[in-house]
Biopython code that builds the backbone (N, CA, C, O; Angstrom):
import numpy as np
from Bio.PDB.StructureBuilder import StructureBuilder

atoms = [
    (1, "MET", "N", (108.286, 111.259, 122.899)),
    (1, "MET", "CA", (107.294, 109.882, 122.723)),
    (1, "MET", "C", (108.531, 109.429, 121.485)),
    (1, "MET", "O", (109.186, 110.099, 120.687)),
    (2, "ASP", "N", (108.452, 107.845, 121.818)),
    (2, "ASP", "CA", (109.385, 107.140, 120.941)),
    (2, "ASP", "C", (109.258, 106.740, 119.119)),
    (2, "ASP", "O", (109.513, 105.616, 118.685)),
    (3, "HIS", "N", (109.134, 107.070, 118.873)),
    (3, "HIS", "CA", (108.777, 107.324, 116.758)),
    (3, "HIS", "C", (109.470, 106.155, 116.725)),
    (3, "HIS", "O", (108.728, 105.705, 115.852)),
    (4, "SER", "N", (110.546, 104.911, 116.976)),
    (4, "SER", "CA", (110.884, 104.045, 116.543)),
    (4, "SER", "C", (109.539, 102.370, 116.737)),
    (4, "SER", "O", (109.611, 101.226, 116.288)),
    (5, "ARG", "N", (108.722, 102.918, 117.410)),
    (5, "ARG", "CA", (107.677, 102.031, 117.152)),
    (5, "ARG", "C", (106.584, 101.954, 115.885)),
    (5, "ARG", "O", (105.979, 101.080, 115.264)),
    (6, "HIS", "N", (106.717, 103.490, 115.887)),
    (6, "HIS", "CA", (105.502, 104.052, 114.842)),
    (6, "HIS", "C", (106.104, 103.319, 113.275)),
    (6, "HIS", "O", (107.274, 103.060, 112.993)),
    (7, "THR", "N", (104.717, 103.083, 112.325)),
    (7, "THR", "CA", (105.413, 103.051, 111.046)),
    (7, "THR", "C", (104.901, 103.872, 109.901)),
    (7, "THR", "O", (103.776, 104.041, 109.432)),
    (8, "PRO", "N", (106.325, 104.415, 109.546)),
    (8, "PRO", "CA", (106.573, 105.271, 108.463)),
    (8, "PRO", "C", (104.855, 105.092, 107.112)),
    (8, "PRO", "O", (103.920, 104.301, 107.236)),
    (9, "LEU", "N", (104.985, 105.742, 106.425)),
    (9, "LEU", "CA", (103.637, 106.452, 105.392)),
    (9, "LEU", "C", (104.919, 106.022, 103.975)),
    (9, "LEU", "O", (105.992, 106.521, 103.638)),
    (10, "GLY", "N", (104.165, 104.974, 103.522)),
    (10, "GLY", "CA", (104.310, 105.073, 101.993)),
    (10, "GLY", "C", (103.921, 106.393, 101.429)),
    (10, "GLY", "O", (103.230, 107.342, 101.798)),
    (11, "ARG", "N", (104.766, 106.026, 100.203)),
    (11, "ARG", "CA", (103.884, 107.456, 99.234)),
    (11, "ARG", "C", (103.148, 107.230, 98.793)),
    (11, "ARG", "O", (102.886, 108.084, 97.946)),
    (12, "ALA", "N", (101.785, 105.647, 98.838)),
    (12, "ALA", "CA", (100.331, 106.104, 98.758)),
    (12, "ALA", "C", (99.556, 107.223, 99.412)),
    (12, "ALA", "O", (98.581, 107.913, 99.115)),
    (13, "GLU", "N", (100.509, 107.103, 100.562)),
    (13, "GLU", "CA", (99.597, 107.755, 101.996)),
    (13, "GLU", "C", (99.529, 109.212, 101.891)),
    (13, "GLU", "O", (98.700, 109.953, 102.420)),
    (14, "LEU", "N", (100.726, 109.588, 100.976)),
    (14, "LEU", "CA", (100.758, 111.300, 101.207)),
    (14, "LEU", "C", (99.924, 111.652, 100.937)),
    (14, "LEU", "O", (100.256, 112.677, 100.343)),
    (15, "THR", "N", (98.603, 111.574, 100.893)),
    (15, "THR", "CA", (97.684, 112.115, 100.591)),
    (15, "THR", "C", (96.665, 113.552, 101.567)),
    (15, "THR", "O", (97.080, 113.712, 102.714)),
    (16, "ALA", "N", (96.052, 114.030, 101.353)),
    (16, "ALA", "CA", (95.539, 115.197, 101.929)),
    (16, "ALA", "C", (94.283, 114.411, 103.165)),
    (16, "ALA", "O", (93.818, 114.641, 104.281)),
    (17, "ALA", "N", (94.226, 113.841, 102.547)),
    (17, "ALA", "CA", (92.797, 112.595, 103.719)),
    (17, "ALA", "C", (93.563, 112.651, 104.709)),
    (17, "ALA", "O", (93.118, 113.243, 105.693)),
    (18, "ASN", "N", (95.035, 112.028, 104.795)),
    (18, "ASN", "CA", (96.045, 111.923, 106.047)),
    (18, "ASN", "C", (96.766, 112.823, 105.976)),
    (18, "ASN", "O", (97.036, 113.229, 107.107)),
    (19, "LEU", "N", (97.187, 113.312, 105.295)),
    (19, "LEU", "CA", (98.055, 114.295, 106.503)),
    (19, "LEU", "C", (97.431, 115.840, 106.928)),
    (19, "LEU", "O", (98.041, 116.314, 107.887)),
    (20, "GLU", "N", (96.594, 116.505, 106.524)),
    (20, "GLU", "CA", (95.995, 117.073, 106.641)),
    (20, "GLU", "C", (95.208, 117.658, 108.449)),
    (20, "GLU", "O", (94.070, 117.457, 108.872)),
    (21, "ASP", "N", (96.414, 118.412, 109.135)),
    (21, "ASP", "CA", (96.109, 118.485, 110.612)),
    (21, "ASP", "C", (96.745, 117.613, 111.408)),
    (21, "ASP", "O", (96.370, 117.497, 112.575)),
    (22, "ALA", "N", (98.038, 116.697, 110.805)),
    (22, "ALA", "CA", (99.010, 116.157, 111.921)),
    (22, "ALA", "C", (99.864, 116.702, 112.075)),
    (22, "ALA", "O", (100.408, 117.152, 111.067)),
    (23, "PRO", "N", (100.371, 116.933, 113.185)),
    (23, "PRO", "CA", (101.063, 117.466, 114.127)),
    (23, "PRO", "C", (102.731, 117.540, 113.910)),
    (23, "PRO", "O", (103.263, 116.464, 114.182)),
    (24, "ILE", "N", (103.199, 118.069, 113.691)),
    (24, "ILE", "CA", (104.709, 118.148, 112.534)),
    (24, "ILE", "C", (105.902, 118.726, 114.765)),
    (24, "ILE", "O", (105.971, 119.721, 115.487)),
    (25, "TYR", "N", (106.388, 117.505, 114.774)),
    (25, "TYR", "CA", (107.594, 117.421, 116.304)),
    (25, "TYR", "C", (109.312, 117.369, 115.308)),
    (25, "TYR", "O", (109.940, 116.694, 114.492)),
    (26, "GLY", "N", (109.391, 118.930, 116.339)),
    (26, "GLY", "CA", (110.687, 119.094, 115.843)),
    (26, "GLY", "C", (112.310, 117.271, 116.908)),
    (26, "GLY", "O", (112.199, 116.215, 117.531)),
    (27, "ALA", "N", (112.945, 117.786, 116.601)),
    (27, "ALA", "CA", (114.147, 117.512, 116.814)),
    (27, "ALA", "C", (114.109, 116.498, 118.253)),
    (27, "ALA", "O", (114.662, 115.449, 118.584)),
    (28, "ASP", "N", (113.083, 117.494, 118.916)),
    (28, "ASP", "CA", (113.909, 117.753, 120.490)),
    (28, "ASP", "C", (112.477, 117.143, 120.939)),
    (28, "ASP", "O", (112.124, 117.285, 122.110)),
    (29, "ASP", "N", (111.719, 116.518, 120.084)),
    (29, "ASP", "CA", (110.039, 116.168, 120.524)),
    (29, "ASP", "C", (109.441, 117.311, 120.780)),
    (29, "ASP", "O", (109.328, 117.183, 121.999)),
    (30, "SER", "N", (108.792, 118.730, 120.447)),
    (30, "SER", "CA", (108.311, 119.347, 120.879)),
    (30, "SER", "C", (107.809, 119.468, 119.595)),
    (30, "SER", "O", (108.372, 118.951, 118.630)),
    (31, "LYS", "N", (106.052, 120.581, 119.458)),
    (31, "LYS", "CA", (105.613, 120.441, 118.743)),
    (31, "LYS", "C", (105.924, 121.980, 117.948)),
    (31, "LYS", "O", (106.228, 123.037, 118.501)),
    (32, "ILE", "N", (105.728, 121.702, 116.385)),
    (32, "ILE", "CA", (106.408, 123.019, 116.229)),
    (32, "ILE", "C", (105.654, 122.856, 114.907)),
    (32, "ILE", "O", (106.576, 122.874, 114.091)),
    (33, "GLY", "N", (104.477, 122.701, 114.195)),
    (33, "GLY", "CA", (103.326, 122.923, 113.658)),
    (33, "GLY", "C", (102.809, 121.490, 113.497)),
    (33, "GLY", "O", (102.877, 120.352, 113.961)),
    (34, "THR", "N", (102.069, 122.497, 112.251)),
    (34, "THR", "CA", (100.700, 121.797, 111.935)),
    (34, "THR", "C", (100.408, 121.598, 110.139)),
    (34, "THR", "O", (100.136, 122.569, 109.433)),
    (35, "ILE", "N", (100.496, 120.508, 109.719)),
    (35, "ILE", "CA", (100.147, 120.231, 108.566)),
    (35, "ILE", "C", (98.868, 120.862, 108.029)),
    (35, "ILE", "O", (97.924, 120.817, 108.818)),
    (36, "SER", "N", (98.591, 121.560, 106.609)),
    (36, "SER", "CA", (97.125, 122.797, 106.578)),
    (36, "SER", "C", (96.952, 121.823, 105.642)),
    (36, "SER", "O", (96.195, 120.853, 105.681)),
    (37, "HIS", "N", (98.150, 122.356, 104.322)),
    (37, "HIS", "CA", (97.725, 121.864, 102.941)),
    (37, "HIS", "C", (98.499, 121.095, 102.713)),
    (37, "HIS", "O", (99.561, 120.860, 103.289)),
    (38, "VAL", "N", (97.619, 120.205, 101.064)),
    (38, "VAL", "CA", (98.777, 119.144, 101.015)),
    (38, "VAL", "C", (99.413, 119.434, 99.679)),
    (38, "VAL", "O", (99.442, 120.573, 100.145)),
    (39, "HIS", "N", (99.811, 119.507, 98.790)),
    (39, "HIS", "CA", (100.639, 120.195, 97.122)),
    (39, "HIS", "C", (100.970, 118.103, 96.544)),
    (39, "HIS", "O", (101.547, 117.195, 97.143)),
    (40, "GLY", "N", (100.383, 118.138, 95.413)),
    (40, "GLY", "CA", (101.036, 116.808, 94.961)),
    (40, "GLY", "C", (100.073, 116.133, 95.379)),
    (40, "GLY", "O", (98.952, 116.518, 95.712)),
    (41, "ALA", "N", (100.776, 114.487, 95.356)),
    (41, "ALA", "CA", (101.094, 113.115, 95.311)),
    (41, "ALA", "C", (102.306, 112.385, 94.571)),
    (41, "ALA", "O", (102.884, 112.422, 93.484)),
    (42, "GLY", "N", (102.362, 111.620, 95.928)),
    (42, "GLY", "CA", (103.088, 110.707, 95.441)),
    (42, "GLY", "C", (105.048, 111.123, 95.582)),
    (42, "GLY", "O", (105.807, 111.388, 96.514)),
    (43, "THR", "N", (105.232, 110.914, 93.516)),
    (43, "THR", "CA", (106.516, 110.975, 94.701)),
    (43, "THR", "C", (107.272, 112.759, 94.451)),
    (43, "THR", "O", (108.416, 113.172, 94.642)),
    (44, "VAL", "N", (105.957, 113.482, 93.935)),
    (44, "VAL", "CA", (106.374, 114.910, 94.139)),
    (44, "VAL", "C", (104.777, 115.822, 95.031)),
    (44, "VAL", "O", (103.946, 116.610, 94.581)),
    (45, "THR", "N", (105.006, 115.073, 96.705)),
    (45, "THR", "CA", (104.266, 115.957, 97.490)),
    (45, "THR", "C", (105.646, 117.070, 98.312)),
    (45, "THR", "O", (106.848, 116.937, 98.540)),
    (46, "ASP", "N", (104.165, 118.594, 98.630)),
    (46, "ASP", "CA", (104.726, 119.092, 99.106)),
    (46, "ASP", "C", (104.156, 119.078, 100.215)),
    (46, "ASP", "O", (103.527, 118.027, 100.335)),
    (47, "VAL", "N", (104.054, 119.832, 101.222)),
    (47, "VAL", "CA", (103.239, 119.888, 102.085)),
    (47, "VAL", "C", (102.953, 121.638, 103.297)),
    (47, "VAL", "O", (103.890, 121.885, 104.057)),
    (48, "VAL", "N", (101.510, 122.788, 103.337)),
    (48, "VAL", "CA", (102.495, 123.666, 104.279)),
    (48, "VAL", "C", (102.143, 123.388, 105.716)),
    (48, "VAL", "O", (101.176, 122.817, 106.220)),
    (49, "ILE", "N", (103.129, 123.917, 106.189)),
    (49, "ILE", "CA", (102.926, 123.149, 107.426)),
    (49, "ILE", "C", (102.717, 125.173, 108.115)),
    (49, "ILE", "O", (103.143, 126.238, 107.665)),
    (50, "ASP", "N", (101.625, 124.717, 109.687)),
    (50, "ASP", "CA", (101.575, 126.328, 109.699)),
    (50, "ASP", "C", (102.400, 126.213, 111.071)),
    (50, "ASP", "O", (102.204, 125.261, 111.827)),
    (51, "VAL", "N", (103.258, 127.141, 111.338)),
    (51, "VAL", "CA", (104.638, 127.426, 112.092)),
    (51, "VAL", "C", (104.059, 129.092, 113.231)),
    (51, "VAL", "O", (103.601, 130.193, 112.925)),
    (52, "GLY", "N", (104.442, 128.378, 114.637)),
    (52, "GLY", "CA", (103.747, 129.453, 115.844)),
    (52, "GLY", "C", (102.542, 129.233, 115.774)),
    (52, "GLY", "O", (101.915, 128.313, 115.250)),
    (53, "GLY", "N", (102.004, 130.779, 116.737)),
    (53, "GLY", "CA", (100.630, 130.976, 116.444)),
    (53, "GLY", "C", (99.762, 129.963, 117.959)),
    (53, "GLY", "O", (100.171, 128.988, 118.590)),
    (54, "PHE", "N", (99.063, 130.398, 118.021)),
    (54, "PHE", "CA", (97.524, 129.670, 118.380)),
    (54, "PHE", "C", (96.602, 129.521, 118.222)),
    (54, "PHE", "O", (95.832, 130.476, 118.124)),
    (55, "LEU", "N", (96.193, 128.260, 118.116)),
    (55, "LEU", "CA", (95.218, 127.554, 117.660)),
    (55, "LEU", "C", (94.944, 128.190, 115.928)),
    (55, "LEU", "O", (93.864, 128.502, 115.428)),
    (56, "GLY", "N", (96.366, 128.237, 115.273)),
    (56, "GLY", "CA", (95.788, 128.656, 113.837)),
    (56, "GLY", "C", (95.946, 130.339, 113.694)),
    (56, "GLY", "O", (96.421, 130.850, 112.679)),
    (57, "ILE", "N", (95.615, 130.894, 114.517)),
    (57, "ILE", "CA", (95.795, 132.003, 114.490)),
    (57, "ILE", "C", (97.144, 132.379, 114.918)),
    (57, "ILE", "O", (97.789, 131.903, 115.852)),
    (58, "GLY", "N", (97.504, 133.385, 114.023)),
    (58, "GLY", "CA", (99.136, 134.340, 113.710)),
    (58, "GLY", "C", (99.681, 133.362, 113.244)),
    (58, "GLY", "O", (100.708, 133.809, 112.735)),
    (59, "ALA", "N", (99.634, 131.682, 112.999)),
    (59, "ALA", "CA", (100.452, 130.713, 112.465)),
    (59, "ALA", "C", (101.092, 130.959, 110.700)),
    (59, "ALA", "O", (100.572, 130.370, 109.753)),
    (60, "LYS", "N", (101.955, 131.660, 110.586)),
    (60, "LYS", "CA", (103.796, 131.385, 109.534)),
    (60, "LYS", "C", (103.297, 130.028, 108.095)),
    (60, "LYS", "O", (104.132, 129.151, 107.876)),
    (61, "PRO", "N", (102.103, 130.017, 107.354)),
    (61, "PRO", "CA", (102.833, 129.158, 106.201)),
    (61, "PRO", "C", (103.356, 128.703, 105.906)),
    (61, "PRO", "O", (103.291, 128.726, 104.677)),
    (62, "VAL", "N", (104.176, 128.012, 106.311)),
    (62, "VAL", "CA", (105.892, 127.796, 105.175)),
    (62, "VAL", "C", (105.026, 126.329, 104.256)),
    (62, "VAL", "O", (104.080, 125.636, 104.633)),
    (63, "LEU", "N", (105.933, 126.276, 102.802)),
    (63, "LEU", "CA", (105.813, 124.538, 101.905)),
    (63, "LEU", "C", (107.379, 124.556, 101.994)),
    (63, "LEU", "O", (108.385, 125.220, 101.745)),
    (64, "VAL", "N", (106.719, 122.911, 102.727)),
    (64, "VAL", "CA", (108.447, 121.959, 102.801)),
    (64, "VAL", "C", (108.184, 121.119, 102.231)),
    (64, "VAL", "O", (107.100, 120.838, 102.742)),
    (65, "SER", "N", (108.340, 120.440, 101.510)),
    (65, "SER", "CA", (108.729, 119.002, 100.389)),
    (65, "SER", "C", (108.484, 117.718, 101.694)),
    (65, "SER", "O", (109.249, 117.851, 102.650)),
    (66, "VAL", "N", (107.789, 116.886, 101.749)),
    (66, "VAL", "CA", (107.477, 115.783, 102.442)),
    (66, "VAL", "C", (109.005, 114.860, 102.632)),
    (66, "VAL", "O", (109.309, 114.344, 103.707)),
    (67, "ASP", "N", (109.743, 114.784, 101.568)),
    (67, "ASP", "CA", (111.124, 114.021, 101.560)),
    (67, "ASP", "C", (111.833, 114.466, 102.964)),
    (67, "ASP", "O", (112.721, 113.769, 103.454)),
    (68, "GLN", "N", (111.289, 115.921, 103.705)),
    (68, "GLN", "CA", (112.060, 116.613, 104.769)),
    (68, "GLN", "C", (111.780, 116.430, 105.942)),
    (68, "GLN", "O", (112.135, 117.096, 106.914)),
    (69, "LEU", "N", (111.002, 115.335, 105.895)),
    (69, "LEU", "CA", (110.148, 115.260, 106.792)),
    (69, "LEU", "C", (110.027, 113.386, 107.186)),
    (69, "LEU", "O", (110.265, 112.610, 106.260)),
    (70, "ASN", "N", (109.692, 112.874, 108.438)),
    (70, "ASN", "CA", (109.911, 111.415, 108.348)),
    (70, "ASN", "C", (108.381, 111.644, 109.039)),
    (70, "ASN", "O", (108.125, 112.134, 110.139)),
    (71, "LEU", "N", (107.125, 110.934, 107.647)),
    (71, "LEU", "CA", (106.214, 111.204, 107.954)),
    (71, "LEU", "C", (105.489, 109.816, 108.517)),
    (71, "LEU", "O", (105.191, 109.033, 107.616)),
    (72, "MET", "N", (105.100, 109.315, 110.108)),
    (72, "MET", "CA", (104.386, 107.837, 110.403)),
    (72, "MET", "C", (103.246, 108.236, 111.038)),
    (72, "MET", "O", (102.719, 109.288, 111.399)),
    (73, "ARG", "N", (102.962, 106.680, 111.069)),
    (73, "ARG", "CA", (101.102, 106.317, 112.474)),
    (73, "ARG", "C", (101.482, 106.076, 113.336)),
    (73, "ARG", "O", (102.273, 105.133, 113.368)),
    (74, "ASP", "N", (101.023, 107.047, 114.995)),
    (74, "ASP", "CA", (101.482, 106.179, 115.681)),
    (74, "ASP", "C", (100.665, 104.669, 116.069)),
    (74, "ASP", "O", (99.977, 104.152, 115.189)),
    (75, "GLU", "N", (100.798, 103.940, 117.566)),
    (75, "GLU", "CA", (100.155, 102.309, 117.182)),
    (75, "GLU", "C", (98.492, 103.089, 117.651)),
    (75, "GLU", "O", (97.677, 102.274, 118.083)),
    (76, "ASN", "N", (98.110, 104.274, 117.589)),
    (76, "ASN", "CA", (96.353, 104.680, 117.793)),
    (76, "ASN", "C", (96.261, 104.787, 116.078)),
    (76, "ASN", "O", (95.214, 105.283, 115.662)),
    (77, "GLY", "N", (96.961, 104.493, 115.368)),
    (77, "GLY", "CA", (97.078, 105.096, 113.813)),
    (77, "GLY", "C", (96.789, 106.651, 113.595)),
    (77, "GLY", "O", (96.303, 107.256, 112.640)),
    (78, "GLU", "N", (97.214, 107.025, 114.694)),
    (78, "GLU", "CA", (97.757, 109.050, 114.184)),
    (78, "GLU", "C", (98.333, 108.809, 113.625)),
    (78, "GLU", "O", (98.951, 107.772, 113.863)),
    (79, "VAL", "N", (98.756, 109.936, 111.805)),
    (79, "VAL", "CA", (99.636, 110.470, 111.968)),
    (79, "VAL", "C", (100.211, 111.526, 112.547)),
    (79, "VAL", "O", (99.628, 112.289, 113.318)),
    (80, "HIS", "N", (101.693, 111.636, 112.102)),
    (80, "HIS", "CA", (101.901, 112.848, 112.567)),
    (80, "HIS", "C", (103.433, 112.871, 112.107)),
    (80, "HIS", "O", (103.803, 112.041, 111.277)),
    (81, "GLY", "N", (104.217, 113.690, 112.566)),
    (81, "GLY", "CA", (105.906, 113.600, 111.381)),
    (81, "GLY", "C", (106.267, 114.535, 112.539)),
    (81, "GLY", "O", (105.760, 115.126, 113.493)),
    (82, "VAL", "N", (107.702, 114.288, 111.764)),
    (82, "VAL", "CA", (109.062, 114.334, 112.886)),
    (82, "VAL", "C", (110.130, 115.081, 111.800)),
    (82, "VAL", "O", (110.494, 114.399, 110.843)),
    (83, "THR", "N", (110.383, 115.770, 111.863)),
    (83, "THR", "CA", (111.980, 116.701, 111.597)),
    (83, "THR", "C", (113.318, 117.108, 112.169)),
    (83, "THR", "O", (113.856, 117.252, 113.267)),
    (84, "SER", "N", (113.525, 117.194, 111.191)),
    (84, "SER", "CA", (115.378, 117.570, 112.520)),
    (84, "SER", "C", (114.925, 119.325, 112.548)),
    (84, "SER", "O", (115.406, 120.078, 113.394)),
    (85, "TRP", "N", (114.260, 119.646, 111.834)),
    (85, "TRP", "CA", (114.013, 121.733, 111.810)),
    (85, "TRP", "C", (113.716, 122.100, 113.008)),
    (85, "TRP", "O", (112.959, 121.306, 113.567)),
    (86, "THR", "N", (114.195, 123.518, 113.976)),
    (86, "THR", "CA", (113.491, 123.881, 114.874)),
    (86, "THR", "C", (112.559, 124.457, 114.339)),
    (86, "THR", "O", (112.518, 124.951, 113.213)),
    (87, "LYS", "N", (111.882, 124.420, 115.021)),
    (87, "LYS", "CA", (110.630, 125.716, 115.422)),
    (87, "LYS", "C", (110.984, 127.287, 114.185)),
    (87, "LYS", "O", (110.321, 127.883, 113.336)),
    (88, "GLU", "N", (112.414, 127.405, 114.762)),
    (88, "GLU", "CA", (112.710, 128.719, 114.308)),
    (88, "GLU", "C", (113.250, 129.259, 113.363)),
    (88, "GLU", "O", (113.486, 130.427, 113.054)),
    (89, "GLN", "N", (113.572, 127.494, 112.571)),
    (89, "GLN", "CA", (114.210, 128.012, 110.917)),
    (89, "GLN", "C", (113.059, 127.588, 109.884)),
    (89, "GLN", "O", (112.925, 127.914, 108.705)),
    (90, "LEU", "N", (111.968, 126.442, 111.003)),
    (90, "LEU", "CA", (110.440, 126.698, 110.106)),
    (90, "LEU", "C", (110.364, 128.312, 109.784)),
    (90, "LEU", "O", (110.222, 128.887, 108.705)),
    (91, "LYS", "N", (110.465, 128.665, 110.697)),
    (91, "LYS", "CA", (109.483, 130.189, 110.917)),
    (91, "LYS", "C", (110.623, 131.099, 109.599)),
    (91, "LYS", "O", (110.007, 131.595, 108.656)),
    (92, "GLU", "N", (112.059, 131.253, 109.604)),
    (92, "GLU", "CA", (112.526, 132.063, 109.091)),
    (92, "GLU", "C", (112.738, 131.669, 106.761)),
    (92, "GLU", "O", (113.483, 132.115, 105.888)),
    (93, "LEU", "N", (111.316, 130.412, 106.801)),
    (93, "LEU", "CA", (111.072, 130.143, 105.186)),
    (93, "LEU", "C", (110.426, 131.562, 105.358)),
    (93, "LEU", "O", (110.001, 132.314, 106.235)),
    (94, "PRO", "N", (110.650, 131.462, 103.647)),
    (94, "PRO", "CA", (108.641, 132.678, 102.873)),
    (94, "PRO", "C", (108.224, 131.845, 103.312)),
    (94, "PRO", "O", (108.499, 130.668, 103.544)),
    (95, "GLU", "N", (106.976, 132.980, 103.531)),
    (95, "GLU", "CA", (104.970, 132.736, 103.924)),
    (95, "GLU", "C", (104.645, 131.929, 102.487)),
    (95, "GLU", "O", (105.376, 132.249, 101.549)),
    (96, "HIS", "N", (103.862, 131.154, 102.286)),
    (96, "HIS", "CA", (103.141, 130.573, 101.098)),
    (96, "HIS", "C", (102.115, 130.662, 101.621)),
    (96, "HIS", "O", (101.675, 130.325, 102.720)),
    (97, "HIS", "N", (101.520, 131.413, 100.297)),
    (97, "HIS", "CA", (100.656, 132.083, 99.662)),
    (97, "HIS", "C", (100.142, 131.038, 99.343)),
    (97, "HIS", "O", (100.692, 130.084, 99.894)),
    (98, "HIS", "N", (98.925, 130.642, 98.376)),
    (98, "HIS", "CA", (98.370, 129.414, 98.118)),
    (98, "HIS", "C", (97.032, 130.598, 97.529)),
    (98, "HIS", "O", (95.983, 130.158, 97.057)),
]
sb = StructureBuilder()
sb.init_structure("model")
sb.init_model(0)
sb.init_chain("A")
sb.init_seg("    ")
for serial, (resi, resn, name, xyz) in enumerate(atoms, 1):
    if name == "N":
        sb.init_residue(resn, " ", resi, " ")
    sb.init_atom(name, np.array(xyz, "f"), 0.0, 1.0, " ", f" {name:<3s}", serial, name[0])
structure = sb.get_structure()
């Protein structure tokens, strides 16, 4: 996927309505998780990414700052994120309990 043509999200767009269910892709463009929850807003926003599992079953929720993600919209307006982290690195993070 060529992310160079995608539009980065502004701080005002970092809301649960925009981010929940957005896929997260690793550096190799493979899907490594999905945003399930958003905590905070604006300059202090964290997201819970469900990593691994199948259809949400068996996934491990981990908390990540949006500053560690490149969140953007594709040509169809769909929101997604890209990170340099691998699925294995995210799985090593502590499990997030809400």
